[in-house]
C-alpha positions, 0 to 999 in steps of 0.5 A: 201537557204534564209529563210524568214517569210515575203516578197513581190515581186514587179513589176514596171508596167512601166519598168517591173523591179522586186524587192524582198522586205523583210518586216523584214530583221532581220528575214532573215536566210541564210542556206548554202547547202552542195554539197551532199544536195538534194536541191543543184542545182548540185544534181537536175536532168535536167528536159527535160521531164515533164511526170508524172511518173507511179507507186504506191507511198507508202506515209508516212504523218507526223504530227509534234508536237513540244514542244507546238503545233501540226498540227490542223488536226487529223490523220484520217481526214488527211488520208481521206483528202489526200488519199480517199476523192472524192476530194483528192490527191489520187483520183485525181492522179489516175483519171488523170492518168487512174489509172497508178499513185497511191498515197497510204498510208503506213501501219503506223498509223494503215493503215492510213499512218499518224503518229505523230512525237514529237520533242523537238525543238520549233522555228518560222522558218520552216526549223529548225522544218523541219530539227529536224523532219526529223532527228527524222523521219529517226530515227523512220522509216528508219528501219536501212537503210541509206535512207527513199527513196525507190529509194535508198533502203528505206521504202517510196516513198513519205514523207509529212511533216506537220509543226505545226502552228507558222512559218509564213504565207507560204503555202507549198514547195517540192524538185524536184525529191525527196521524201519530201514535206512540208506543213504549218499546215492545208495546209497539208490537202488541195488537191491544195497544195498536188497535186502541191507539190507532182508534184514537187517530181515527177519531174514536174515543173510549167506550162509553165516553161522550 
C-alpha cells in the first residue's frame, strides 16, 4: 500500500494517457501487507453481486485523540450526524432499504455509540494514527475476544474511525467487506462520506465498476 499526502491524477486530453503525479516524493510511505491483512487482495471476496446486505449493524464511532489534537466534533453532535439526523447515514440507509438495512449506535458512550480513544502517537500520516488507534480500540473494546467484527465473534458490525486533523487533505476510505471505515476529522460527520465508505464495508463497489 502506498500512503501519500498530496498527489494528482493527470489525464492527457489528446492521448488519454493517465499519470499519477506525487507533489512531494519524500512524503511517500510504502506499507507492506502481510498475507493475513484484510486489505490484501487475496483476502478480499469476489464481488460478483452488488446487493445491499440487509440487517441491523451495531456501529461504534471512535473519536481519536492523539498527543495534541482531537476530532473537531463533540460526541453528541457526531452521534446525531451519523445516526439520527433527518439527513444522516442511519436514516438514509433505512429509507433506501425500506427499513431492511439499519445502522444503529452501539451501547457505548452512554448510548450515543461514540467514544473517544486516546493514543500516545503523534504523526502526520493517517495510517500510523489509524494503526495505533485500532490497537487501542481492540484493547478497550474487544472484550477479550480475538476480533471486533461480529462476523467473527466480535462485538461490533462496523467501526468508524475519526482521525484528528493534521494528516493531510484526504477525505475518507474503507475496506471492502470489512468493518473499518476511516475519516479525516470533520468528514466523520458528513453523510456523503459515511454513506459512501460504509457502502464499501457492505461489499459495494463504485457505480459502474465490475
